[in-house]
N, C-alpha and C positions, 0 to 999 in steps of 0.2 A: 165793344166789350162792355160787359156789365161789371158791377162792383165786385161780385164774387169771383169773376175771372181775374180781375186785377189783383185781388187778395191772394188767390192761388198762385199766380205768377210771382208776386212779390215774396211770398213765403218761400217758394222754391228757390229763388235767387239768393235770399238771405241764408237759407239753410246750406246751400252749396258753399257760400263764402265762409260760414262758421265751420263747416266740415274741413275746409282747407286749413283754416287757422288751427284747428285741433291737432293736425299732423305737424305743425311747426315745432312742437315740443321735441320731436324726435330727430330734427335736423341739426347735426353737429359738423358734418363734413360734406364736401362736394359729392363724395360717393353716396352719402345718404340722400342728398338733394337730387342727384341725377339718376341713381340706380336703386334707390330704396334699400340700400344695404344688401341687395341680392337676396332678399328674404320672402319675396311675394310668391304665393301659390300659382300654379300654372293656369288654373281656371280664371283667376282674376286678370292675368295677363291676356288670356284669350278674349275675355269680355272687353278689355281695353283696346285690343287690336280691332275688334269688330266695330266698337263705338267710334274709334278714330277714323276709320275709313268710310264712315257714314256721316255725311254733312247735311245741312239744311237743303241743299240742292238735291241730294239723293231723296230725302224725305218727301219733297213736293214734286220732283220731276219724274220719278219712276212711275207713280200712279198716272201721271199725265202721259207718259210714254205708252203705257198699256191702254189707256183710254183712246189714244189716237191710232195705235198700231196693233201690237200683239205681245206675245211672250218671248220674242226672239232675243231680248236683252239677256236671257238666261244663258245663251250661247257664250256671251262674254264672261259670265260667272263661272262657267265650266273652265274657261281659260284661266280664271283666277285660281281654281283648284289645282290645275296643272302647274301653274307658276309657283304655288306654295310647295309642291313636291320638289321642284328644282331648287328653290331657296334652301329647303331643309337638308338637301343632299349636297349641293355644291358650295353654298356660301356660309351657312350657319356654323359649320365646324370651325372655320377660321376665326370667328368672333369669340370663341371660347378657348383659344390657344394661349391667350395672354390676358393681361388686366386692362381691357379696353373700356373706354367710356363712349367713344364715338366710332361710327363705321369707318370714318376717314382716317383714323389712326392706323388701320390695317393697310391702307394705301401708302401711308407714310413709311411704314416698315418695309414695304415692297419697293416703292419708287422714290422715297425721299420726301422731305418736308414741303418742297415746292408744289408737288402734285397734290399732296394732302390739303394744303391751304387753298389751292385753286378750286378743287372739287368741293371742299367744305364751304368756301365762299359762295360758290354757285348755289349750293343748297340753301344757305341763309337768305340770299337775295330772292330767289324764286319762291321760297316758302313764305317770306314776308309779303311779297306781292300777292301771291295767290290767296293767302289766308286773310289779307286785308280786304280783298274783294269778297271772300266768303262772309266775313263779318258784315260787309255792306248788304249782301243778299239776305242775311238773317235780319238785319235792321229793317229791310223792306217789309218783312212779314209783320214785325211788331208795329211798325209805323202804320201799316194798313189797318191793323186791328185797332190801334189807338184812334186813328182818324175816323173810324166807323162809329166811335163812341159819340153819343149825342152831345152837341155843343162843343166838341173838341176844337174845331176850327175857330169858332167864335172866342173861345177861351184864349187860344194862342194870339189871335188878333188883339184881344184886350190887353194882354201882357206886352206884346211886341207889335205895336201898330206899324203897318207897312211891310211886315215880314211875310214871307211865303210859309203858310202853315205846314205844307208838306215837307219843305226843307227843314224847318225847325223840329218837327216831330221825328223826322228821320235822323237828324243829328242826335237828338235826345235818345232815340232807340239804340243807335250805335254806341253811344256813351255808356248807357246802362249795361248793355251786354258786355261791352269791352271791359269796363271797370270790374264787373263781377268776375269775369274770367281771369283778369290780371290778379285780383285779390287772392283767390284761392290757390292759384298757381304760384304766386310770389311767396306765400307763407308755407304751403305744404309740400312744394317740390313734386317730384315724380310720384311719391307715395300718394299724395292727395290727387294727383292727376289720374292715376290708375284706379284707385278706389272710387273716385268720383265718376270715372268712365263706366264702371260696373253699375253704379246707381243710375247713371244717365241712359245706359243701354236698357235697363229695366223700364225707365220712365218713357223713353220714346217708343219702345216696342209695346208697352202697355197702352200708351196713347193711340198708337196705330190700331191696336186690336179693339180698343173701345170705339174708335171711329168706324172700324169695319163692322162692329156689331150694330151700331146705330144705323149705318148705311143699309145693312142687310134687312133690318127690321122695316125699312121704308120701301123695300121691294116686295110687293105683295106675293109673288111666286117663290120667294126665297132662293135657295141655292139652285133649285130645279130651273127657275127662270133664268138665273145667271148663266148656267151651263147651256141652256137651249139658245137664248138670244145671243150671248157672247160667242158661243161656238158657231152659230150661223153667220155671224159677222166676222169670223176669222180671228177673234181676239185671243184665242188660246193656241194659235199657231206658234210652234216652238222652233222649228228648224228652217233655215233658208240657205240652200247650198249654192246660191248664185256666187260666182267668182268675179268680183268687180272691186278693184282697189279704191274706187271713189265712193263706194257704199260702205256704211257701217252696219254693225249688227247682222252680218252674215255668219254662217258657220265658220268660214275661214278667218275672217277678221276677228271674230269673237274668240274662237278657241286659240288660234295661233297668236294673234295680236294681244289678246287678253293674257295669255301665258307670259309673253315677254313683258307686258306692262306690269304684271304683278311681280315678276322676278325683279324688276327694277324698283318698284315702290316698296315691296316688302323685303327685298334683299339688300338694297343699297341706300335707302332713304333713312337718315338718322332718326326720324320720327318713329319708324317701326323698329329699326335695329335696337334702339335704346330700350324698347320693351323686352326684347329677348335677353338683353344683358341684365335685366332686373330679375331674371329667373334664377333659381337656386342651382340648376344644372342645365347642361345642353339638352338633355333628354326632356326636361320640363319645358324648355323653350320650344323644342320641336313639337311637343304635344300641343302647346298653346297655339302655335302657328297652324298646324294641320286641322285642329278642331275648329279654329276660327273660320276656316273655309266652309265647313259644314253649316256653322251658324249663319254666315253671310248668305249662303245659298237659300236657307230657310227664310231669312229676312227679306230677300228680294222676291221670293215667291209671295210673301204676304203683301208687299208693296204693289206687285203686279196684279194680284187678285183684287186689291182695292181699286186699281185702275179699271179693271174689267167690270167691276160692280158699279163704278161711277158711270161707265158707258151705258150699262143697262138702265140705271136709274134715270139719267138725264134724257136719253133718247126715247125711253118708253113711258116714263111717268112724270117728267118735268121738262119737256122740250122747250117750254117758254123761258126757262132760266138760262138756256145755252147762250142767249144773247148777252148775258151778264159777263161772260168771260170770252166774248168774241169781239175782235177788232178788225176792221177792214175786211170782213168776210171770212176771217180765219180764226179758228178756235185757239186761244192761248192756253196751251195744255198745262203750263206751270201754275196757272191760276185756278184750275178746276178743284183740286183737293183743298187748298186754302179757302176757296169760296164755300165749299160744302161745310168745312169746319165752322166758319164764322156764322153761316146762315142756318145750319140744320142741327148743330149740337146744342144740348141744353146748357143753361148757366152752370158754371163750375167746370164742366167738361171741356168747354172752349179753353179755359185757362189751363187745364191739364194738358190738352193737346198742344197748345202754344208752348207750354213748358217743355213738352217732348221735342218740339222743333228746335227750341233753344238748346236743349240737352245735346242734340245731334251736332249742332254748331259749336257749342262750348267745348265739347270733347276734342274736336279737331283743333280748335284755337289754343286751348291750354297745352295740348301736346306740342303744338308749333312753338309756343313761347319757351317751354322748358328745353326742347331739343335744340332750338336756335341758340339759347344761352349755353347749353352744353358744348355745342360746336365752337363757339367763340372762346370760351374758357379753356377747353382742352386742346383745341387745334391751333389757337393763336396766343392767348394771354399767358397761360402757364409756360409754354415753350419760350415766349419772349422774356419772361421773368425768371426762366431757368428753375422754376419751382422753389424759389428762395423764400416766398412769403408763406405764412402759416395758413392752416386750414380755415381759420376764422375769416381771414382776409379773402380767400378765394370764394368762400360761401357768400360773403357780403357782395362781392363782385357778381356772382351768379344771380343773386336776387335783383341787383340793380339792372343787370342785362335783361332779366325777365320783364321787369317794369318797362325798360326802354323799348323792347320789341313789341310789347303790348301797346304802348303809345304810338309807335310807328305804324302798326297795323290799324289802329283807330284813325290815324291821320290819312292812311291810304283809303280807308272805308269812307271817310268824309269827302275826300277828294273825288271818289268814284261817283258821288251823287251828280256831279256835273258831266259825267261821261255817258256815252250812249251804251246800250246793251252790247253792241258789236265790239266796242273797246273792251268791255268786261269779259266777253267771251275770248277775245284774243289774249288778254293777260292770263286768264285761267288756263289757256292752252300752253303757256310757257312750260308748265310742269311736264307735259307730254313731250315737248321739244327737247328738254334737257335730260329727262330720265334715261333716254336711250344712250346718250353720250356717257353719262355716269356709269350705267351698266356696262358699256363697252370697256371702260377703264378697269372696272372690277374683273371683267372676263380676261383682260390682258394680264392682270395681276395674279389671277387664280389659275388660269389654264395655259399660260405661256411663260417664257423666260425673257421677255423683252426688257430693255433697260429704260431709264427715265426719258431720254430723248424720243424714243419710239412712242412712249405713252403720251407725251406732249403732242407729237405729230398726229396720233390717233384722235386726240381731242380736237385739234384744229381741223383735221379732215372730216371728222364726224359733224362738227359744227357747220362747216361749209356745205356739206351735202344736205343736212337738215334744213339749212336756210333756203337752199334751192327748192327742196321738196315743199316747204311750207309756203313760200312766196310764188313758186312757179308751177305748182301742180294742184290737182283737186283730190289728191290721195287722202283717204280718211285718216283722222288722228289715231285711230286704233292700230295703224301700221307704223306710227312714228317711232315707237320704242324699238321695234324689230329693225327698222331701217337704220336708226341712229346707232344702236348697239353693234350691229354687224359691220357697219361702215367703220366705226371707231376701232373695233378690234382688227378688221382687215387692214386698215391703213397702218396701224401700229405694227402688225406682223410684217407687212411689206417693207416698211421703213427699217425695221430691225434687221431683216434679211439683207437689205442693201448696205446698211452701215456696217453690219458684221462682216460682210464680204470685203468691204474697203479696209476695215481694221486688220483683217487677216492678210490682205495684200500688202498693207503698209508694214506689218510686222515681218513679213517674209522678205521684203526688200531691204 
């Protein structure tokens, strides 16, 4: 990194923190802190939804996916669109029937406080783990850029003799990104999170488009060459009708599995549901959700096009550079786009695109902190205190919890430095493991009349089956939510039928 890049990045992070502090003036109650007083326009919520489901991994991995394969990832995005239709029809109306702050309060009304606390607790734990590792992944990008700066390693060794420069710089990167995210989320609450998401959406899409423009300019034949070479290599293949449960990104796993995945993530995950509850009306929330699907589709088309262009550029015009992101004879696809950014973008633009990468990550992390705090305050702390404390107290607790979850995620990110990438992948896969079970409980609450014992049985049955699928089969993760949700719902319905029959028999005798 050059000085100008560092300045651009530093100014961006400072501006985001100041932006969050600005909104602290309007925070008087937990309703303001968690729901923005239900005054936000639908288009801002739409932008926040898109930014939240886009992480650093998405920004660097999707171009790598298209470089190595094709456009079949869009089959999964079609599933995302179908899932949004299901959420808007089946689940969204329930969130606007009362004064809810968390998705899990709806389960509390249906099954009682025990089920609410269990599901809310699962959300908080899995969210903290997954986003701690996302923070680690973002730190890797910043650390790599800093270590590429001349004399960086010598400087670290001069300050800390005997220390591993890579470890030190990575901890520094995680700390900087983590503290910046904590600061604007702590002060500004959900209002700052959503408006910052809108800005960060513009930043990371702007950064992606700038990188695309620079990349296209370095391909002599322009779009015509990209279409010809990419098409001949099968990089624009869109559909794959192979039916194989062990394969991902087929038509069936993408459309069906993606629909179930989005129904879970956008219909039962507090991080998304909390955004709908910030809308003025149910109609506004529905509009934000559905239009976000269109925006996400366009976004992924841009990322995939970048990947196809990278394939054409490196195979046709810079084949000697491929060795720079190849290890043990295999191209490391996640390194391709970052490598191009660092080595081919002009000074200042590198800082802009790195800011875009951090924007994608910070959007998800800030949402995680606020939604986790909302879950603990509304699903655990307020019921435990019977709402006897004043709003100032609950607002203070909400901010302390935001800080606490931020520090926890930073701790997880630092701990992840010592883990292998396989462990990281496993922990990130926890979300797919639990999302189906949680969706199954919501289906039981929305579509059936089962009682609390049957809901608990469904959770246990779904967990057991998913454990077997994950540890004992090669089934693609794209089927996890479908399997987990249908198993949970089926076990709950079966147990309810058996216990209801026994209750009728006992009453008759």
